[in-house]
C-alpha positions as a Python dict, from the first residue, in 0.01 Angstrom:
ca = {
    (1, 'X'): (0, 0, 0),
    (2, 'X'): (-52, 255, -264),
    (3, 'X'): (315, 360, -430),
    (4, 'X'): (207, 710, -607),
    (5, 'X'): (286, 1017, -512),
    (6, 'X'): (-25, 1252, -353),
    (7, 'X'): (-187, 943, -232),
    (8, 'X'): (-222, 993, 142),
    (9, 'X'): (83, 885, 369),
    (10, 'X'): (106, 530, 512),
    (11, 'X'): (-21, 493, 882),
    (12, 'X'): (171, 358, 1161),
    (13, 'X'): (35, 141, 1453),
    (14, 'X'): (-21, 233, 1798),
    (15, 'X'): (-280, 2, 2053),
    (16, 'X'): (-449, -188, 1777),
    (17, 'X'): (-521, 171, 1580),
    (18, 'X'): (-381, 344, 1223),
    (19, 'X'): (-220, 706, 1299),
    (20, 'X'): (-241, 895, 1042),
    (21, 'X'): (-261, 1267, 1189),
    (22, 'X'): (85, 1361, 1215),
    (23, 'X'): (310, 1687, 1183),
    (24, 'X'): (518, 1534, 978),
    (25, 'X'): (621, 1252, 681),
    (26, 'X'): (878, 1072, 586),
    (27, 'X'): (951, 1087, 196),
    (28, 'X'): (1059, 770, 67),
    (29, 'X'): (1273, 752, -247),
    (30, 'X'): (1340, 452, -441),
    (31, 'X'): (1724, 374, -462),
    (32, 'X'): (1680, 229, -804),
    (33, 'X'): (1492, 444, -1003),
    (34, 'X'): (1561, 790, -802),
    (35, 'X'): (1185, 799, -803),
    (36, 'X'): (968, 910, -502),
    (37, 'X'): (781, 593, -373),
    (38, 'X'): (546, 707, -87),
    (39, 'X'): (553, 951, 212),
    (40, 'X'): (522, 753, 541),
    (41, 'X'): (347, 925, 843),
    (42, 'X'): (626, 1013, 1137),
    (43, 'X'): (602, 945, 1489),
    (44, 'X'): (691, 1205, 1747),
    (45, 'X'): (790, 1147, 2120),
    (46, 'X'): (391, 1185, 2221),
    (47, 'X'): (379, 894, 1986),
    (48, 'X'): (614, 661, 2139),
    (49, 'X'): (494, 762, 2509),
    (50, 'X'): (158, 634, 2398),
    (51, 'X'): (268, 327, 2219),
    (52, 'X'): (486, 231, 2534),
    (53, 'X'): (211, 275, 2760),
    (54, 'X'): (0, 53, 2514),
    (55, 'X'): (245, -203, 2488),
    (56, 'X'): (277, -205, 2881),
    (57, 'X'): (-103, -249, 2933),
    (58, 'X'): (-135, -462, 2703),
    (59, 'X'): (150, -700, 2823),
    (60, 'X'): (30, -657, 3213),
    (61, 'X'): (-329, -795, 3071),
    (62, 'X'): (-406, -1109, 3216),
    (63, 'X'): (-516, -1288, 2897),
    (64, 'X'): (-177, -1262, 2717),
    (65, 'X'): (50, -1264, 3032),
    (66, 'X'): (-101, -1577, 3132),
    (67, 'X'): (-154, -1746, 2785),
    (68, 'X'): (-43, -2107, 2755),
    (69, 'X'): (227, -2195, 2523),
    (70, 'X'): (9, -2404, 2269),
    (71, 'X'): (-209, -2076, 2221),
    (72, 'X'): (73, -1850, 2175),
    (73, 'X'): (218, -2078, 1931),
    (74, 'X'): (-119, -2098, 1767),
    (75, 'X'): (-58, -1677, 1745),
    (76, 'X'): (280, -1715, 1568),
    (77, 'X'): (194, -2006, 1304),
    (78, 'X'): (-98, -1790, 1205),
    (79, 'X'): (137, -1519, 1171),
    (80, 'X'): (353, -1714, 954),
    (81, 'X'): (65, -1842, 758),
    (82, 'X'): (-40, -1474, 670),
    (83, 'X'): (343, -1391, 611),
    (84, 'X'): (292, -1639, 310),
    (85, 'X'): (-33, -1540, 210),
    (86, 'X'): (123, -1200, 192),
    (87, 'X'): (475, -1264, 73),
    (88, 'X'): (435, -1063, -284),
    (89, 'X'): (346, -764, -56),
    (90, 'X'): (611, -754, 192),
    (91, 'X'): (862, -864, -65),
    (92, 'X'): (759, -576, -275),
    (93, 'X'): (792, -345, 27),
    (94, 'X'): (1138, -419, 95),
    (95, 'X'): (1235, -416, -280),
    (96, 'X'): (1108, -77, -330),
    (97, 'X'): (1268, 56, -8),
    (98, 'X'): (1594, -91, -21),
    (99, 'X'): (1638, -206, -359),
    (100, 'X'): (1704, -589, -291),
    (101, 'X'): (1655, -822, -566),
    (102, 'X'): (1342, -960, -589),
    (103, 'X'): (1432, -1292, -536),
    (104, 'X'): (1594, -1275, -243),
    (105, 'X'): (1334, -1012, -88),
    (106, 'X'): (1104, -1346, -130),
    (107, 'X'): (1340, -1589, -6),
    (108, 'X'): (1345, -1331, 327),
    (109, 'X'): (1008, -1313, 355),
    (110, 'X'): (959, -1740, 362),
    (111, 'X'): (1327, -1699, 638),
    (112, 'X'): (1107, -1478, 833),
    (113, 'X'): (808, -1699, 842),
    (114, 'X'): (1030, -1998, 914),
    (115, 'X'): (1163, -1774, 1220),
    (116, 'X'): (747, -1796, 1406),
    (117, 'X'): (710, -2129, 1322),
    (118, 'X'): (1029, -2218, 1504),
    (119, 'X'): (944, -2014, 1813),
    (120, 'X'): (635, -2146, 1815),
    (121, 'X'): (761, -2513, 1822),
    (122, 'X'): (997, -2395, 2088),
    (123, 'X'): (774, -2242, 2347),
    (124, 'X'): (575, -2553, 2324),
    (125, 'X'): (843, -2750, 2437),
    (126, 'X'): (1044, -2485, 2653),
    (127, 'X'): (996, -2566, 3089),
    (128, 'X'): (1132, -2427, 3355),
    (129, 'X'): (1406, -2629, 3544),
    (130, 'X'): (1368, -2822, 3875),
    (131, 'X'): (1711, -2724, 4036),
    (132, 'X'): (1945, -2968, 4311),
    (133, 'X'): (1797, -2881, 4611),
    (134, 'X'): (2063, -2858, 4950),
    (135, 'X'): (1750, -2898, 5216),
    (136, 'X'): (1412, -3003, 5235),
    (137, 'X'): (1248, -2794, 4986),
    (138, 'X'): (1222, -2757, 4589),
    (139, 'X'): (1387, -2509, 4421),
    (140, 'X'): (1317, -2433, 3997),
    (141, 'X'): (1333, -2153, 3800),
    (142, 'X'): (1105, -1989, 3592),
    (143, 'X'): (1106, -1719, 3309),
    (144, 'X'): (890, -1388, 3278),
    (145, 'X'): (884, -1166, 3021),
    (146, 'X'): (1045, -860, 3060),
    (147, 'X'): (770, -628, 2998),
    (148, 'X'): (781, -379, 2704),
    (149, 'X'): (1057, -457, 2489),
    (150, 'X'): (1186, -152, 2216),
    (151, 'X'): (1271, -347, 1933),
    (152, 'X'): (1494, -125, 1647),
    (153, 'X'): (1557, -256, 1313),
    (154, 'X'): (1801, -159, 1021),
    (155, 'X'): (1701, -122, 648),
    (156, 'X'): (1949, -362, 484),
    (157, 'X'): (1730, -691, 579),
    (158, 'X'): (1379, -553, 788),
    (159, 'X'): (1200, -867, 680),
    (160, 'X'): (1417, -1110, 838),
    (161, 'X'): (1588, -909, 1122),
    (162, 'X'): (1297, -792, 1243),
    (163, 'X'): (1111, -1141, 1221),
    (164, 'X'): (1388, -1242, 1456),
    (165, 'X'): (1322, -957, 1714),
    (166, 'X'): (948, -980, 1740),
    (167, 'X'): (883, -1386, 1693),
    (168, 'X'): (1089, -1429, 1999),
    (169, 'X'): (964, -1135, 2211),
    (170, 'X'): (612, -1213, 2135),
    (171, 'X'): (718, -1579, 2204),
    (172, 'X'): (836, -1461, 2554),
    (173, 'X'): (518, -1308, 2634),
    (174, 'X'): (617, -912, 2612),
    (175, 'X'): (472, -621, 2429),
    (176, 'X'): (697, -478, 2192),
    (177, 'X'): (778, -91, 2032),
    (178, 'X'): (933, -127, 1690),
    (179, 'X'): (1118, 131, 1528),
    (180, 'X'): (1209, 40, 1166),
    (181, 'X'): (1474, 202, 1007),
    (182, 'X'): (1359, 540, 843),
    (183, 'X'): (1471, 419, 497),
    (184, 'X'): (1272, 86, 545),
    (185, 'X'): (956, 143, 748),
    (186, 'X'): (668, -52, 584),
    (187, 'X'): (778, -435, 611),
    (188, 'X'): (755, -332, 1006),
    (189, 'X'): (407, -152, 947),
    (190, 'X'): (254, -450, 738),
    (191, 'X'): (414, -737, 1009),
    (192, 'X'): (209, -493, 1251),
    (193, 'X'): (-131, -539, 1022),
    (194, 'X'): (-69, -915, 993),
    (195, 'X'): (19, -945, 1378),
    (196, 'X'): (-325, -796, 1436),
    (197, 'X'): (-516, -1018, 1166),
    (198, 'X'): (-389, -1332, 1318),
    (199, 'X'): (-518, -1232, 1682),
    (200, 'X'): (-274, -1096, 1863),
    (201, 'X'): (-406, -854, 2108),
    (202, 'X'): (-397, -464, 2030),
    (203, 'X'): (-130, -333, 2191),
    (204, 'X'): (132, -629, 2207),
    (205, 'X'): (286, -467, 1892),
    (206, 'X'): (315, -132, 1801),
    (207, 'X'): (517, 12, 1527),
    (208, 'X'): (636, 368, 1518),
    (209, 'X'): (859, 484, 1232),
    (210, 'X'): (1077, 817, 1242),
    (211, 'X'): (1408, 932, 1302),
    (212, 'X'): (1647, 732, 1531),
    (213, 'X'): (1801, 1034, 1661),
    (214, 'X'): (1502, 1164, 1782),
    (215, 'X'): (1211, 928, 1893),
    (216, 'X'): (1498, 634, 1895),
    (217, 'X'): (1586, 803, 2152),
    (218, 'X'): (1311, 854, 2341),
    (219, 'X'): (1177, 505, 2297),
    (220, 'X'): (1509, 358, 2458),
    (221, 'X'): (1483, 584, 2781),
    (222, 'X'): (1126, 578, 2843),
    (223, 'X'): (1097, 456, 3190),
    (224, 'X'): (846, 205, 3084),
    (225, 'X'): (1096, -6, 2821),
    (226, 'X'): (1257, -256, 3027),
    (227, 'X'): (1439, -427, 2778),
    (228, 'X'): (1618, -313, 2409),
    (229, 'X'): (1695, -520, 2093),
    (230, 'X'): (1883, -338, 1805),
    (231, 'X'): (2068, -443, 1518),
    (232, 'X'): (2231, -149, 1356),
    (233, 'X'): (2564, 30, 1338),
    (234, 'X'): (2828, 1, 1616),
    (235, 'X'): (2849, 376, 1698),
    (236, 'X'): (2456, 374, 1763),
    (237, 'X'): (2466, 48, 1923),
    (238, 'X'): (2724, 204, 2204),
    (239, 'X'): (2505, 500, 2242),
    (240, 'X'): (2195, 262, 2287),
    (241, 'X'): (2409, 56, 2536),
    (242, 'X'): (2480, 367, 2743),
    (243, 'X'): (2161, 447, 2771),
    (244, 'X'): (2051, 103, 2914),
    (245, 'X'): (2348, 108, 3137),
    (246, 'X'): (2213, 421, 3299),
    (247, 'X'): (1832, 207, 3365),
    (248, 'X'): (2022, -86, 3451),
    (249, 'X'): (1832, -278, 3134),
    (250, 'X'): (1959, -535, 2925),
    (251, 'X'): (2059, -454, 2557),
    (252, 'X'): (2087, -686, 2284),
    (253, 'X'): (2290, -551, 2004),
    (254, 'X'): (2387, -724, 1664),
    (255, 'X'): (2613, -449, 1559),
    (256, 'X'): (2880, -411, 1247),
    (257, 'X'): (3143, -677, 1122),
    (258, 'X'): (3397, -637, 921),
    (259, 'X'): (3463, -1036, 841),
    (260, 'X'): (3771, -1235, 766),
    (261, 'X'): (3706, -1455, 513),
    (262, 'X'): (4025, -1709, 456),
    (263, 'X'): (4077, -1957, 255),
    (264, 'X'): (4422, -2161, 216),
    (265, 'X'): (4591, -2366, -35),
    (266, 'X'): (4498, -2706, 19),
    (267, 'X'): (4092, -2595, -39),
    (268, 'X'): (3856, -2670, -295),
    (269, 'X'): (3968, -2372, -480),
    (270, 'X'): (3679, -2348, -686),
    (271, 'X'): (3378, -2399, -453),
    (272, 'X'): (3619, -2142, -229),
    (273, 'X'): (3596, -1864, -524),
    (274, 'X'): (3235, -1951, -568),
    (275, 'X'): (3144, -1868, -179),
    (276, 'X'): (3395, -1551, -159),
    (277, 'X'): (3210, -1416, -459),
    (278, 'X'): (2843, -1429, -289),
    (279, 'X'): (2972, -1387, 37),
    (280, 'X'): (3049, -1033, -51),
    (281, 'X'): (2843, -941, -315),
    (282, 'X'): (2527, -1105, -256),
    (283, 'X'): (2292, -820, -121),
    (284, 'X'): (2497, -570, -269),
    (285, 'X'): (2712, -637, -2),
    (286, 'X'): (2488, -465, 253),
    (287, 'X'): (2545, -748, 497),
    (288, 'X'): (2635, -738, 857),
    (289, 'X'): (2808, -1080, 808),
    (290, 'X'): (2955, -983, 417),
    (291, 'X'): (3323, -1161, 402),
    (292, 'X'): (3442, -840, 345),
    (293, 'X'): (3815, -925, 401),
    (294, 'X'): (3981, -1179, 210),
    (295, 'X'): (4283, -1377, 327),
    (296, 'X'): (4447, -1573, 78),
    (297, 'X'): (4755, -1813, 116),
    (298, 'X'): (4995, -1636, -99),
    (299, 'X'): (5082, -1928, -312),
    (300, 'X'): (4770, -1966, -458),
    (301, 'X'): (4650, -1555, -439),
    (302, 'X'): (4656, -1524, -795),
    (303, 'X'): (4506, -1815, -893),
    (304, 'X'): (4202, -1747, -656),
    (305, 'X'): (4170, -1392, -684),
    (306, 'X'): (4164, -1458, -1075),
    (307, 'X'): (3894, -1704, -1031),
    (308, 'X'): (3677, -1430, -836),
    (309, 'X'): (3721, -1150, -1051),
    (310, 'X'): (3599, -1375, -1307),
    (311, 'X'): (3314, -1477, -1124),
    (312, 'X'): (3252, -1128, -1069),
    (313, 'X'): (3239, -981, -1378),
    (314, 'X'): (2952, -1227, -1464),
    (315, 'X'): (2715, -1108, -1181),
    (316, 'X'): (2405, -902, -1352),
    (317, 'X'): (2353, -558, -1149),
    (318, 'X'): (2024, -461, -1292),
    (319, 'X'): (1716, -354, -1131),
    (320, 'X'): (1554, -527, -835),
    (321, 'X'): (1274, -685, -1004),
    (322, 'X'): (1441, -716, -1377),
    (323, 'X'): (1468, -1109, -1472),
    (324, 'X'): (1782, -1233, -1341),
    (325, 'X'): (1933, -960, -1157),
    (326, 'X'): (2204, -1049, -900),
    (327, 'X'): (2242, -728, -777),
    (328, 'X'): (2043, -418, -717),
    (329, 'X'): (2147, -68, -609),
    (330, 'X'): (2269, 28, -296),
    (331, 'X'): (1954, 112, -31),
    (332, 'X'): (1990, 470, -30),
    (333, 'X'): (2198, 728, -236),
    (334, 'X'): (2392, 878, 116),
    (335, 'X'): (2529, 534, 119),
    (336, 'X'): (2665, 467, -220),
    (337, 'X'): (2802, 806, -169),
    (338, 'X'): (3009, 615, 170),
    (339, 'X'): (3100, 358, -26),
    (340, 'X'): (3262, 553, -322),
    (341, 'X'): (3411, 798, -56),
    (342, 'X'): (3552, 444, 80),
    (343, 'X'): (3648, 350, -228),
    (344, 'X'): (3820, 691, -352),
    (345, 'X'): (4008, 710, -56),
    (346, 'X'): (4198, 384, -102),
    (347, 'X'): (4252, 463, -477),
    (348, 'X'): (4420, 776, -372),
    (349, 'X'): (4651, 571, -117),
    (350, 'X'): (4779, 348, -359),
    (351, 'X'): (4557, 59, -359),
    (352, 'X'): (4518, -171, -694),
    (353, 'X'): (4155, -181, -791),
    (354, 'X'): (4154, -503, -999),
    (355, 'X'): (3763, -457, -1073),
    (356, 'X'): (3509, -218, -1061),
    (357, 'X'): (3527, 80, -835),
    (358, 'X'): (3281, 295, -994),
    (359, 'X'): (2893, 369, -1136),
    (360, 'X'): (2743, 87, -1422),
    (361, 'X'): (2774, 231, -1746),
    (362, 'X'): (2429, 130, -1857),
    (363, 'X'): (2238, 412, -1901),
    (364, 'X'): (1920, 197, -1699),
    (365, 'X'): (2058, 253, -1403),
    (366, 'X'): (2183, 597, -1388),
    (367, 'X'): (1917, 738, -1190),
    (368, 'X'): (1978, 459, -942),
    (369, 'X'): (2218, 449, -668),
    (370, 'X'): (2405, 157, -794),
    (371, 'X'): (2758, 44, -811),
    (372, 'X'): (2952, -214, -947),
    (373, 'X'): (3132, -521, -743),
    (374, 'X'): (3442, -381, -684),
    (375, 'X'): (3773, -602, -575),
    (376, 'X'): (4046, -332, -376),
    (377, 'X'): (4379, -511, -392),
    (378, 'X'): (4775, -394, -270),
    (379, 'X'): (4644, -288, 32),
    (380, 'X'): (4750, -332, 414),
    (381, 'X'): (4506, -492, 691),
    (382, 'X'): (4571, -190, 897),
    (383, 'X'): (4458, 28, 614),
    (384, 'X'): (4123, 225, 644),
    (385, 'X'): (3963, 38, 416),
    (386, 'X'): (4012, -320, 570),
    (387, 'X'): (3938, -180, 923),
    (388, 'X'): (3610, 24, 861),
    (389, 'X'): (3277, -207, 738),
    (390, 'X'): (3144, 0, 418),
    (391, 'X'): (2806, -231, 375),
    (392, 'X'): (2845, -230, 39),
    (393, 'X'): (2992, -455, -302),
    (394, 'X'): (3375, -382, -240),
    (395, 'X'): (3625, -667, -120),
    (396, 'X'): (3927, -607, 27),
    (397, 'X'): (4172, -882, -70),
    (398, 'X'): (4496, -970, 112),
    (399, 'X'): (4722, -1259, 119),
    (400, 'X'): (4891, -1420, 411),
    (401, 'X'): (5194, -1647, 410),
    (402, 'X'): (5105, -1895, 735),
    (403, 'X'): (4860, -1982, 1007),
    (404, 'X'): (4996, -1758, 1295),
    (405, 'X'): (5011, -1447, 1049),
    (406, 'X'): (4682, -1507, 919),
    (407, 'X'): (4571, -1519, 1286),
    (408, 'X'): (4677, -1225, 1381),
    (409, 'X'): (4537, -1035, 1108),
    (410, 'X'): (4209, -1180, 1082),
    (411, 'X'): (4206, -1080, 1438),
    (412, 'X'): (4331, -691, 1418),
    (413, 'X'): (4041, -555, 1360),
    (414, 'X'): (3749, -393, 1616),
    (415, 'X'): (3481, -664, 1476),
    (416, 'X'): (3416, -967, 1578),
    (417, 'X'): (3074, -1102, 1413),
    (418, 'X'): (3128, -1361, 1152),
    (419, 'X'): (3430, -1543, 941),
    (420, 'X'): (3485, -1820, 712),
    (421, 'X'): (3753, -2096, 664),
    (422, 'X'): (3879, -2255, 355),
    (423, 'X'): (4102, -2595, 426),
    (424, 'X'): (4115, -2972, 347),
    (425, 'X'): (4335, -3043, 652),
    (426, 'X'): (3996, -3043, 953),
    (427, 'X'): (4309, -3015, 1266),
    (428, 'X'): (4363, -2670, 1116),
    (429, 'X'): (3996, -2610, 1039),
    (430, 'X'): (3959, -2655, 1420),
    (431, 'X'): (4257, -2485, 1556),
    (432, 'X'): (4180, -2165, 1350),
    (433, 'X'): (3825, -2156, 1405),
    (434, 'X'): (3910, -2123, 1799),
    (435, 'X'): (4163, -1893, 1756),
    (436, 'X'): (3912, -1657, 1512),
    (437, 'X'): (3780, -1374, 1758),
    (438, 'X'): (3427, -1406, 1612),
    (439, 'X'): (3081, -1569, 1709),
    (440, 'X'): (3006, -1710, 1398),
    (441, 'X'): (3282, -1955, 1193),
    (442, 'X'): (3176, -2081, 891),
    (443, 'X'): (3385, -2380, 755),
    (444, 'X'): (3447, -2474, 394),
    (445, 'X'): (3091, -2286, 329),
    (446, 'X'): (2983, -1904, 447),
    (447, 'X'): (2671, -1756, 487),
    (448, 'X'): (2476, -2073, 629),
    (449, 'X'): (2211, -1927, 848),
    (450, 'X'): (1976, -2156, 1053),
    (451, 'X'): (1710, -2004, 1247),
    (452, 'X'): (1782, -2299, 1538),
    (453, 'X'): (2134, -2163, 1569),
    (454, 'X'): (2229, -1858, 1814),
    (455, 'X'): (2339, -1550, 1649),
    (456, 'X'): (2569, -1271, 1746),
    (457, 'X'): (2943, -1129, 1799),
    (458, 'X'): (3246, -1052, 1965),
    (459, 'X'): (3425, -759, 2048),
    (460, 'X'): (3210, -439, 1878),
    (461, 'X'): (2997, -645, 1705),
    (462, 'X'): (2771, -645, 1988),
    (463, 'X'): (2648, -796, 2300),
    (464, 'X'): (2408, -1113, 2332),
    (465, 'X'): (2248, -1383, 2132),
    (466, 'X'): (1948, -1389, 1905),
    (467, 'X'): (1776, -1671, 1727),
    (468, 'X'): (1771, -2041, 1858),
    (469, 'X'): (1631, -2178, 2199),
    (470, 'X'): (1891, -1870, 2342),
    (471, 'X'): (1757, -1608, 2096),
    (472, 'X'): (1398, -1695, 2300),
    (473, 'X'): (1521, -1643, 2657),
    (474, 'X'): (1673, -1383, 2570),
    (475, 'X'): (1341, -1197, 2572),
    (476, 'X'): (1267, -1358, 2966),
    (477, 'X'): (1424, -1291, 3268),
    (478, 'X'): (1497, -1597, 3524),
    (479, 'X'): (1282, -1611, 3827),
    (480, 'X'): (1408, -1857, 4112),
    (481, 'X'): (1171, -2005, 4339),
    (482, 'X'): (1218, -2198, 4693),
    (483, 'X'): (903, -2422, 4816),
    (484, 'X'): (937, -2524, 5160),
    (485, 'X'): (889, -2899, 5225),
    (486, 'X'): (908, -2867, 5562),
    (487, 'X'): (591, -2767, 5837),
    (488, 'X'): (811, -2553, 6038),
    (489, 'X'): (1054, -2263, 5990),
    (490, 'X'): (1416, -2360, 6018),
    (491, 'X'): (1604, -2107, 5880),
    (492, 'X'): (1829, -1807, 6008),
    (493, 'X'): (1903, -1754, 6377),
    (494, 'X'): (1643, -1957, 6655),
    (495, 'X'): (1354, -1785, 6805),
    (496, 'X'): (1227, -1833, 7110),
    (497, 'X'): (910, -2038, 7169),
}
């Protein structure tokens, strides 16, 4: 993959062919330097139609549709092998495009490969079910692929989030049209190349970068698309849900979050402060599960906040490939502008900026979309900065007085993706965890993930689940079969012989 200006635009993938002659291109800017990385060919609505037809044709081919589970598993494991072999390339794609630090990019490649291995193992053991009969017949359920799946991925963690979708969709036997975010197209393109090299039939995985409002709408509304899997912002997810509803097709939506991270006075405060720092600042805060609303029991509020400030000051904001870098830039200059707008708005409303709230002074970083780790205090949970997802390194810190007060505030938000609880009282942990309106709850930890555990949210944070065995079944539809054990038909009304 070239990165110099003047090289041919990078192609995309349809039906196993690399498409390079397109009327327009996406010019990609490195958020760490402000320089042009490269251009990528942009798909048109005609390309979307070709990609969907290619996926439908390939998915209908008996060689793919009837492939035995162990053979499909072999392909998935080969994809994982190639991801590890090409981990530097994949990591570099992500680092150049969204500014994640090198170590995190490498870790995400490893996690993506592990997702393929999990799905490979799972499909060798997932079986159909024999259901209890209520007559002289055998009844059973079997699982069929939807057909063509539209997979739309975001810019914040394109490696892992793309793998979550395509590994499960391939395991389930579907054809896929992947539309990566315009900011981060090349991870998806390279994963398409890896799938081909691993032996996945041409047309099963197609990758079409371009404008979400244009080709994304065309993809979701295409009559041959039978399922949509989207990760991204809530407003776009709502729009996709409307399209899917009109077509009567399923939509799996993993959307935004404004997750409460709760620290009670009896907690291990050192560990809690460490976790609170990582929960919001890792990945420059560009995570849907970021612990962006911190609730601390009032009696230890000042102590805990001081500990987090101390930790935040020690974080190294630097170029993504700099040794020891912990925070890179925002994924785009427009994203940094939004973060600045939110923080300045809170400042103007009387909020106290305890740390950060500005760009770094380091001249080496002046051309990038960098923003310092920021802690905002002196706000109410009802304030805009505490209610709206910022997707940046901004922590909203608020005290609470008792458990009822805490639960009311924690749930008083439109989102419900993740949450965290720190307490030494296991009964309290159980009560609060059950009361929180969130799809994920971490207790005395934060941001622990497993490809074996379902992932998704409540309320405006989405519908459906990815990952785990349930995540594979998401990409399949259920068929019930009845098999008579009788020599005569004995149902319905009587028929004269």
